[in-house]
VMD Tcl script that draws the C-alpha trace (Angstrom):
set ca {
  {85.32 92.12 71.76}
  {82.19 90.04 70.58}
  {80.42 92.95 68.87}
  {76.07 91.85 68.14}
  {76.26 88.95 70.41}
  {74.18 87.66 73.15}
  {75.30 86.56 76.51}
  {74.84 84.36 79.89}
  {76.35 85.92 83.01}
  {77.41 84.22 86.15}
  {79.27 85.50 88.76}
  {81.95 83.18 89.48}
  {82.42 82.17 93.19}
  {85.76 80.83 95.34}
  {87.89 83.68 94.65}
  {86.77 86.18 96.80}
  {85.17 86.40 100.42}
  {82.57 88.46 99.39}
  {81.18 85.72 97.28}
  {79.86 83.59 100.24}
  {78.30 86.76 102.66}
  {75.61 86.67 104.22}
  {72.35 87.63 102.09}
  {69.46 89.92 103.04}
  {69.19 93.17 104.78}
  {70.24 92.41 108.01}
  {74.38 92.47 106.75}
  {75.98 95.10 104.85}
  {79.02 94.05 102.87}
  {81.85 96.66 103.78}
  {85.43 96.68 101.92}
  {87.89 93.75 103.19}
  {91.45 94.20 103.64}
  {93.02 92.99 100.00}
  {89.39 93.26 98.93}
  {89.09 89.78 100.40}
  {90.83 87.95 97.49}
  {91.37 84.22 99.03}
  {95.02 82.87 98.70}
  {94.89 80.05 96.60}
  {96.98 78.50 94.09}
  {96.16 79.40 90.16}
  {97.12 77.25 87.50}
  {99.23 79.68 85.90}
  {101.31 80.19 88.83}
  {103.91 77.69 87.75}
  {104.79 80.05 84.51}
  {103.99 83.80 86.20}
  {105.67 83.19 89.53}
  {107.78 80.05 89.99}
  {110.23 81.17 92.45}
  {106.66 82.76 95.23}
  {107.76 86.37 94.84}
  {104.63 87.83 93.15}
  {101.95 89.31 95.45}
  {98.49 87.14 95.50}
  {96.78 90.23 93.57}
  {99.74 90.20 90.68}
  {99.42 85.97 90.91}
  {95.42 86.83 90.26}
  {95.46 89.58 87.30}
  {97.67 87.42 85.42}
  {95.06 83.95 85.62}
  {92.47 86.67 85.11}
  {94.03 87.54 81.49}
  {94.77 83.77 80.87}
  {91.07 82.80 81.29}
  {90.50 85.68 78.68}
  {92.57 83.90 76.29}
  {91.66 80.64 76.77}
  {87.71 81.99 75.98}
  {88.41 82.43 72.30}
  {86.21 85.03 71.65}
  {83.63 82.82 73.01}
  {84.02 83.08 77.07}
  {85.08 86.64 78.61}
  {85.93 87.45 82.09}
  {85.63 90.80 83.89}
  {86.45 91.78 87.10}
  {84.28 94.48 88.81}
  {84.91 96.57 91.70}
  {81.77 97.43 92.28}
  {81.65 100.48 94.75}
  {77.89 101.53 96.65}
  {77.93 105.62 96.89}
  {78.71 107.49 100.38}
  {76.02 108.01 102.24}
  {73.21 110.64 100.90}
  {71.00 112.90 102.34}
  {68.41 110.86 101.84}
  {69.78 107.92 103.12}
  {69.73 110.48 106.75}
  {66.49 111.09 106.66}
  {65.46 107.72 105.86}
  {67.35 106.35 108.82}
  {66.01 109.59 110.90}
  {62.45 109.02 110.09}
  {61.93 105.06 109.53}
  {61.32 102.75 106.62}
  {57.60 103.26 106.54}
  {57.40 107.25 106.67}
  {60.06 107.29 104.18}
  {58.36 105.31 101.48}
  {55.18 106.78 102.29}
  {55.87 110.91 102.69}
  {59.60 111.94 102.84}
  {60.67 109.85 99.82}
  {58.16 111.81 97.36}
  {59.28 115.21 98.44}
  {62.67 117.49 97.72}
  {63.55 118.01 101.27}
  {62.42 118.73 105.00}
  {63.94 122.39 105.51}
  {66.91 121.45 106.46}
  {67.89 119.25 103.37}
  {67.76 119.00 100.27}
  {67.44 115.12 98.84}
  {66.42 115.44 94.91}
  {69.03 113.94 93.43}
  {70.85 113.82 96.85}
  {74.31 114.66 97.13}
  {76.93 113.33 99.48}
  {76.74 114.17 103.06}
  {80.09 115.28 104.91}
  {80.05 111.41 105.81}
  {79.73 110.09 102.02}
  {82.24 112.24 101.46}
  {85.04 110.70 104.32}
  {83.43 107.41 103.26}
  {84.88 108.10 99.57}
  {87.93 109.79 100.79}
  {88.51 106.20 102.93}
  {88.50 104.61 99.33}
  {91.10 106.78 98.10}
  {93.32 106.23 100.82}
  {93.07 102.27 100.04}
  {93.60 102.42 96.24}
  {96.90 104.88 97.53}
  {97.89 102.23 99.94}
  {96.91 98.61 98.16}
  {98.11 99.86 94.71}
  {101.94 100.14 96.09}
  {101.66 97.48 99.21}
  {99.97 94.82 97.09}
  {99.98 95.60 93.90}
  {95.98 95.94 93.37}
  {95.48 97.07 90.08}
  {93.55 100.39 88.80}
  {90.22 99.84 87.11}
  {91.01 99.65 83.10}
  {87.39 101.58 82.96}
  {85.41 103.41 85.30}
  {81.57 103.71 84.92}
  {79.01 105.46 87.06}
  {75.75 106.33 87.38}
  {74.60 109.98 86.39}
  {72.88 110.56 89.90}
  {75.10 113.82 91.60}
  {76.11 110.72 94.74}
  {77.76 108.19 92.71}
  {79.61 111.09 90.09}
  {80.73 112.73 93.57}
  {81.92 109.14 95.10}
  {83.53 108.12 91.97}
  {85.75 111.63 91.62}
  {87.05 111.30 95.26}
  {87.34 107.92 95.42}
  {89.55 107.85 92.23}
  {91.46 111.59 92.38}
  {94.91 111.33 91.97}
  {96.08 107.89 91.51}
  {98.34 108.04 88.96}
  {96.81 106.39 86.01}
  {98.42 105.10 83.23}
  {98.42 107.65 80.35}
  {96.79 104.58 78.33}
  {93.64 104.24 80.44}
  {93.07 107.77 82.26}
  {90.36 108.21 85.07}
  {87.89 109.37 82.48}
  {84.81 107.97 83.92}
  {81.76 107.09 81.52}
  {78.35 108.40 82.96}
  {75.85 105.65 82.12}
  {71.99 105.87 82.40}
  {71.75 102.19 83.38}
  {73.53 102.38 86.09}
  {70.95 104.59 87.59}
  {68.91 103.61 91.35}
  {65.09 102.41 90.46}
  {63.76 105.41 88.26}
  {60.61 107.48 89.88}
  {58.31 108.49 92.69}
  {61.80 108.76 94.98}
  {62.98 112.41 94.18}
  {66.69 111.17 95.46}
  {66.53 109.40 92.40}
  {65.90 111.82 89.74}
  {68.54 113.06 87.83}
  {69.72 116.28 87.62}
  {70.34 118.20 83.76}
  {72.94 116.92 81.24}
  {74.55 120.55 81.11}
  {74.60 120.70 85.56}
  {76.50 117.37 84.91}
  {78.93 118.31 82.27}
  {79.26 121.76 83.81}
  {80.53 119.80 87.48}
  {82.57 117.48 85.76}
  {84.01 118.13 82.95}
  {86.20 115.19 82.87}
  {83.74 112.79 82.75}
  {81.98 111.02 79.31}
  {78.49 111.45 79.53}
  {76.93 109.12 76.76}
  {75.39 110.25 74.51}
  {71.94 109.10 74.48}
  {71.54 110.64 78.04}
  {69.11 113.83 77.40}
  {69.01 117.16 78.90}
  {66.32 116.73 81.41}
  {65.36 113.36 82.95}
  {62.47 111.88 81.11}
  {63.06 108.30 82.87}
  {62.26 109.85 86.37}
  {57.95 109.97 86.94}
  {56.60 111.08 90.16}
  {53.67 108.58 90.15}
  {55.43 105.28 88.40}
  {58.15 103.51 90.46}
  {60.59 101.23 88.30}
  {60.01 97.53 89.08}
  {62.73 94.95 90.24}
  {62.38 93.42 86.88}
  {62.80 96.58 85.21}
  {66.01 97.48 87.09}
  {67.05 93.97 85.73}
  {66.95 93.92 82.18}
  {68.68 97.50 82.13}
  {71.63 96.02 83.80}
  {71.87 93.35 81.72}
  {71.43 95.73 78.43}
  {74.31 97.56 80.60}
  {76.60 94.37 80.42}
  {75.62 93.36 77.21}
  {76.98 97.38 76.37}
  {80.05 96.69 78.39}
  {81.09 93.25 77.03}
  {80.60 93.99 73.68}
  {82.22 96.90 73.40}
  {84.87 97.41 75.98}
  {88.39 95.60 75.83}
  {88.86 96.09 79.31}
  {88.90 93.30 81.98}
  {88.98 95.49 85.48}
  {86.38 97.59 85.49}
  {84.91 99.77 88.10}
  {81.39 100.55 88.56}
  {79.86 103.46 91.07}
  {76.08 102.70 91.55}
  {73.24 102.18 94.01}
  {72.23 99.53 96.23}
  {69.26 98.62 94.52}
  {71.06 98.51 91.00}
  {74.10 96.19 92.89}
  {71.19 94.19 94.28}
  {70.10 93.82 90.45}
  {73.45 92.94 89.20}
  {73.51 90.48 91.97}
  {70.15 88.76 90.44}
  {71.23 89.09 86.94}
  {74.68 87.44 87.40}
  {73.07 84.83 90.03}
  {75.45 86.39 92.51}
  {74.41 85.32 96.46}
  {71.83 88.65 97.91}
  {74.23 90.59 99.19}
  {73.72 93.73 100.58}
  {76.49 96.27 100.75}
  {77.31 99.34 102.74}
  {77.31 102.49 101.43}
  {81.08 103.73 101.06}
  {82.05 100.27 99.88}
  {83.87 98.47 97.28}
  {83.31 94.93 97.14}
  {84.76 93.13 93.88}
  {82.64 90.67 91.55}
  {84.01 88.25 88.63}
  {81.81 88.15 86.06}
  {81.85 85.63 83.44}
  {79.97 86.33 80.30}
  {79.19 83.57 77.65}
  {77.99 83.82 74.11}
  {75.18 82.57 73.24}
  {75.25 80.61 69.48}
}
mol new
graphics top color blue
foreach p $ca { graphics top sphere $p radius 0.5 }
foreach p [lrange $ca 0 end-1] q [lrange $ca 1 end] { graphics top cylinder $p $q radius 0.2 }
display resetview
């Protein structure tokens, strides 16, 4: 990969229906059949599939590999399977009391005596949403040859760790690309004020998710969350850009999975100039990201 390089990022349209979905909070993107891969020809079809027997996904993956070869170390493409975590207990409480009351009070406390949302866990509905994604993968990897991610990244917050585990469990990942998610602090939801976004200790994560890789910089206690300071949207975008810098510099995988949060996904779309499409809880959407080395 391009070590110690700087990049510009651009979401590449024309390949997925998600690229042109409605923007704003009134619409929420869901997991589409075939992930909304548009039925279209690729310049590599004549070489790869002269008899027209390959699936659309097989042809797209070959085309993606070809595009990375053409980049000659200056242009890189990664297909990101972006997952918003399943429904958490904080989502339920916000829906119950409304946005204003949530922001004004309920987001700042740990629970209401009936449920707790500090580092919010998945509800039963949230677990079922992740199980639906698991069923999607079980079918689609066989029926239409959607490839499993070559690398898995997740936020360290409990709802994302659990969503990732349920979504990708027992899918027979290849031996050279095993299911061993990397936990990245930079994939967290906005820091501060909201207790649902306060991380559990590193030791708790390691104990409950022993098969996950934890980046060395992740501290035992959450040193980033402050009760009285909320991270700004521009600050979230800055750390998303740093996350992409890290991934495009150090990871040669061209198909990756990111399990994160609504605010983080919107920041990713901001950094890559993707349309500001809001994503439903428990949904998986595809984003093709082009990284170009800045000379």
